C-alpha positions as CSV (number, residue, x, y, z in Angstrom):
1,M,-0.1,0.0,0.3
2,R,1.1,3.0,-1.2
3,I,1.5,5.8,1.0
4,D,2.0,9.5,0.9
5,D,3.4,12.6,3.2
6,L,2.3,16.1,2.1
7,G,4.3,17.4,5.2
8,E,3.5,20.6,7.1
9,L,0.6,22.6,5.4
10,N,0.2,26.0,6.7
11,G,-2.6,27.9,4.2
12,E,-6.0,26.5,3.0
13,V,-7.1,22.8,1.9
14,T,-9.8,22.4,0.1
15,V,-10.6,18.5,-0.3
16,F,-13.4,16.9,-3.2
17,G,-14.3,13.5,-3.8
18,G,-16.0,11.7,-6.8
19,P,-15.9,13.9,-9.9
20,Y,-16.9,10.8,-11.9
21,S,-16.9,11.9,-14.8
22,N,-18.6,15.2,-14.2
23,I,-16.0,18.3,-16.6
24,Q,-18.6,20.3,-15.5
25,A,-18.6,20.0,-11.6
26,L,-14.6,19.5,-11.5
27,V,-14.5,23.1,-13.6
28,A,-16.5,25.0,-11.2
29,L,-14.1,23.4,-7.7
30,M,-11.4,24.6,-9.8
31,A,-13.2,28.0,-9.3
32,T,-13.7,28.4,-6.5
33,A,-11.0,26.3,-4.8
34,R,-8.0,27.7,-2.5
35,G,-4.9,26.3,-1.1
36,T,-4.1,22.8,-1.6
37,L,-6.0,20.7,-3.5
38,I,-6.7,17.4,-2.1
39,C,-8.8,14.6,-4.3
40,T,-10.3,11.6,-2.3
41,G,-10.6,9.0,-6.3
42,D,-13.0,8.3,-8.2
43,L,-12.5,10.9,-10.8
44,V,-14.4,8.7,-13.4
45,A,-17.7,7.1,-13.2
46,Y,-21.4,8.1,-13.9
47,C,-20.7,10.9,-16.1
48,G,-20.0,11.5,-19.9
49,S,-16.7,13.7,-19.3
50,P,-14.6,10.7,-18.1
51,N,-11.1,11.5,-20.5
52,A,-11.8,15.5,-20.4
53,V,-11.6,15.1,-16.2
54,I,-8.4,13.1,-16.6
55,E,-6.9,15.4,-18.5
56,R,-8.0,18.0,-16.4
57,I,-6.6,16.8,-13.6
58,Q,-3.6,15.7,-14.7
59,E,-2.7,19.6,-16.1
60,S,-3.3,20.7,-12.4
61,D,-1.3,20.4,-8.9
62,V,-4.6,18.6,-7.3
63,H,-3.4,15.7,-5.5
64,L,-5.0,12.9,-6.0
65,L,-5.6,9.5,-4.4
66,A,-6.4,6.2,-6.0
67,G,-10.2,5.4,-5.7
68,N,-11.7,1.9,-7.1
69,C,-12.2,2.9,-9.4
70,E,-9.0,4.0,-11.1
71,K,-8.1,0.8,-9.2
72,Q,-10.3,-1.2,-11.4
73,L,-9.7,1.1,-14.5
74,A,-5.5,0.2,-13.8
75,A,-6.0,-3.1,-13.4
76,N,-8.3,-3.9,-16.8
77,A,-11.3,-4.8,-14.7
78,L,-14.3,-5.3,-15.9
79,D,-16.9,-3.9,-13.3
80,C,-16.3,-0.2,-11.1
81,G,-15.1,-3.0,-8.2
82,C,-17.9,-1.6,-5.7
83,G,-19.5,-5.0,-4.5
84,F,-22.7,-4.6,-5.4
85,E,-25.2,-7.6,-4.6
86,D,-26.2,-9.0,-7.1
87,G,-29.4,-7.3,-9.7
88,T,-29.7,-4.8,-7.6
89,T,-30.3,-1.4,-8.6
90,C,-26.7,-0.1,-7.8
91,D,-25.1,-3.3,-10.0
92,L,-27.6,-2.9,-13.1
93,L,-27.1,0.4,-13.4
94,S,-23.1,0.3,-12.5
95,S,-21.9,-2.5,-15.0
96,A,-23.1,0.7,-17.9
97,W,-21.6,3.3,-17.1
98,Y,-18.5,2.2,-16.2
99,A,-18.9,-0.5,-19.5
100,Y,-19.1,3.1,-21.2
101,A,-15.6,4.3,-18.8
102,N,-14.1,1.2,-19.7
103,A,-13.8,2.4,-23.1
104,Q,-13.4,5.5,-23.5
105,V,-10.1,5.5,-21.1
106,G,-7.0,4.6,-23.0
107,A,-3.6,3.0,-21.5
108,D,-1.9,6.1,-20.7
109,A,-4.5,7.0,-18.2
110,R,-4.5,3.8,-16.8
111,A,-0.8,3.7,-16.3
112,W,-1.1,7.0,-14.5
113,M,-4.2,5.6,-12.2
114,A,-2.0,2.3,-11.4
115,R,0.9,4.7,-9.6
116,L,-1.3,6.8,-7.4
117,P,-1.0,6.6,-3.5
118,D,-3.6,4.9,-1.8
119,V,-3.8,7.3,1.7
120,L,-2.1,10.8,1.6
121,T,-1.3,12.4,5.3
122,F,-0.1,15.5,6.0
123,T,0.2,17.9,9.6
124,Q,-2.1,21.0,10.2
125,M,-2.3,23.2,13.3
126,G,-0.3,20.1,14.9
127,R,-3.2,17.8,13.8
128,K,-2.0,14.6,11.8
129,T,-4.7,14.2,8.7
130,A,-4.7,11.1,6.9
131,L,-7.0,10.7,4.2
132,L,-8.2,7.2,1.8
133,H,-11.0,6.9,-0.1
134,G,-13.3,4.2,1.3
135,G,-11.5,2.1,3.5
136,I,-8.3,0.7,4.9
137,T,-9.3,-2.8,4.6
138,D,-12.1,-2.1,1.4
139,V,-10.8,1.2,-1.0
140,A,-14.5,0.4,-1.9
141,L,-16.2,0.2,2.2
142,F,-19.0,1.8,2.7
143,L,-19.3,4.0,5.9
144,W,-22.2,6.3,5.9
145,S,-23.0,8.7,8.9
146,V,-25.1,5.9,10.4
147,S,-22.9,3.4,10.3
148,P,-22.3,1.4,13.6
149,E,-19.2,2.8,15.5
150,Q,-17.3,-0.4,15.4
151,H,-16.8,-0.6,11.6
152,F,-15.3,2.9,12.3
153,L,-13.2,1.3,14.7
154,E,-11.9,-1.5,12.5
155,E,-10.7,1.0,10.0
156,L,-9.1,2.9,12.2
157,D,-7.1,0.3,13.9
158,A,-5.8,-0.8,10.6
159,L,-4.9,3.0,9.9
160,N,-2.8,3.5,12.7
161,I,-0.6,0.4,11.7
162,L,-0.1,1.7,8.8
163,C,0.8,5.5,9.7
164,G,1.1,5.5,12.8
165,D,-1.7,7.8,15.3
166,V,-4.4,10.2,13.3
167,D,-6.1,13.2,14.6
168,V,-8.4,13.4,11.5
169,V,-9.7,10.9,8.6
170,I,-11.0,12.1,5.5
171,A,-12.5,9.8,3.4
172,G,-14.8,9.9,0.0
173,H,-16.5,7.1,-2.1
174,S,-19.9,6.9,-0.7
175,G,-21.3,10.5,-1.9
176,I,-22.4,11.8,1.3
177,A,-20.6,14.0,3.0
178,F,-20.6,14.1,7.0
179,E,-18.8,13.8,10.3
180,R,-18.3,11.8,13.4
181,E,-16.1,11.8,16.4
182,I,-15.1,7.5,17.1
183,A,-12.7,6.9,19.9
184,G,-11.0,11.1,20.2
185,V,-10.8,11.1,15.9
186,R,-12.6,13.1,14.0
187,W,-13.3,11.0,10.7
188,I,-14.9,13.2,7.9
189,N,-16.4,12.3,4.6
190,A,-16.0,15.2,1.9
191,G,-19.0,14.3,0.1
192,V,-18.2,14.3,-3.4
193,I,-18.7,16.6,-6.8
194,G,-20.0,14.5,-9.3
195,M,-23.4,13.5,-7.8
196,P,-25.9,15.2,-5.6
197,P,-25.8,13.8,-2.1
198,H,-29.5,12.6,-2.9
199,D,-30.9,15.3,-0.8
200,G,-33.4,17.1,-3.6
201,T,-31.0,20.0,-4.9
202,A,-28.8,19.8,-7.6
203,R,-25.8,21.5,-5.4
204,T,-23.1,19.2,-5.0
205,E,-20.5,18.7,-1.8
206,F,-16.8,19.6,-0.9
207,L,-14.8,19.9,2.4
208,R,-13.3,23.6,3.1
209,I,-10.4,23.9,5.6
210,S,-9.2,27.3,6.2
211,D,-5.3,27.9,7.3
212,I,-6.2,28.0,11.1
213,G,-7.7,24.5,10.7
214,E,-11.6,24.9,10.6
215,Y,-13.4,22.3,8.8
216,R,-16.6,23.2,6.8
217,F,-18.6,21.3,4.3
218,E,-19.8,23.5,0.9
219,R,-22.1,23.3,-1.4
220,L,-21.2,23.6,-5.4
221,S,-23.2,24.9,-8.1
222,Y,-21.9,24.8,-11.9
223,D,-23.6,23.8,-15.4
224,V,-25.8,20.9,-14.8
225,D,-28.1,21.3,-18.0
226,S,-24.4,20.6,-20.0
227,A,-23.8,17.8,-17.5
228,V,-26.5,15.9,-18.3
229,K,-26.2,16.4,-22.3
230,D,-22.7,15.0,-21.8
231,M,-24.9,12.4,-20.4
232,Q,-27.0,12.0,-22.7
233,D,-24.5,12.2,-25.4
234,A,-22.7,9.4,-24.1
235,G,-26.1,7.3,-24.0
236,L,-26.0,7.0,-20.4
237,T,-29.7,7.7,-19.8
238,Q,-30.0,5.0,-17.3
239,G,-31.5,7.3,-14.6
240,Y,-28.5,8.8,-13.2
241,H,-28.4,11.7,-16.1
242,R,-31.7,12.7,-14.2
243,A,-30.1,12.4,-10.6
244,L,-27.9,15.4,-11.4
245,S,-30.8,18.3,-11.7
246,S,-33.2,16.1,-9.5
247,G,-30.9,15.4,-6.6
248,V,-32.1,12.0,-6.0
249,W,-30.4,9.1,-6.6
250,P,-31.6,5.2,-8.7
251,S,-30.1,3.8,-6.0
252,E,-31.6,3.9,-2.7
253,D,-30.7,0.7,-2.8
254,V,-27.2,0.8,-1.6
255,L,-28.2,3.3,1.6
256,P,-28.6,2.1,4.9
257,Q,-32.4,3.0,6.1
258,A,-31.6,6.1,7.4
259,L,-30.6,7.5,4.6
260,R,-33.3,7.1,2.1
261,R,-35.8,9.4,1.2
């Protein structure tokens, strides 16, 4: 497992997850981001512009983790690696968008993805922060605001073996931002920018950390209509294209019951 340390960060930090092949959201994020930029992975997923997103990130100074989508594409795998149960809505819908992305992403991009780190660390205001995608035990682990504490503790134990004790963990993958305190550690999910957080609004989410170490979730507005058109032009009309504007996922079966609408 590759761990990259960014050292001491003294200014602002912008953390975002899941551009999800949504170039419009990524461009909007880059326009508002300040300080050190970090992405928790899954550049490529549901939306219609995977290569545009990859190229924009490669041209930038964003520090990027390997998400499950990067790992699967790098391995020339045939699915997104989320481990969805066969026949569920998520399983059926993911086969369409992953097949499209798999056909679009070239060998050079896959080789670049294969070199991405699994964990990033940095220190700010005396606090050690570790960033990961889903979990340490499983890159595609879904942890939610309502997940049992024991699930977080297991990940912290595994993380501490790799990195030593940390004060803050920032993750991605699940698509909905939240914050919890687990055994004295601040566990934050930064959300994703490529898909709304299943709350009935089109705006997406990211995390801003101030230069004095204050954490704030912010909402991102972008050109949703253009992103929807890109999906339609790509033939990605199985439901996620409507979710961009409705703010409601077509795949609630991935969610704990408490988070369903």
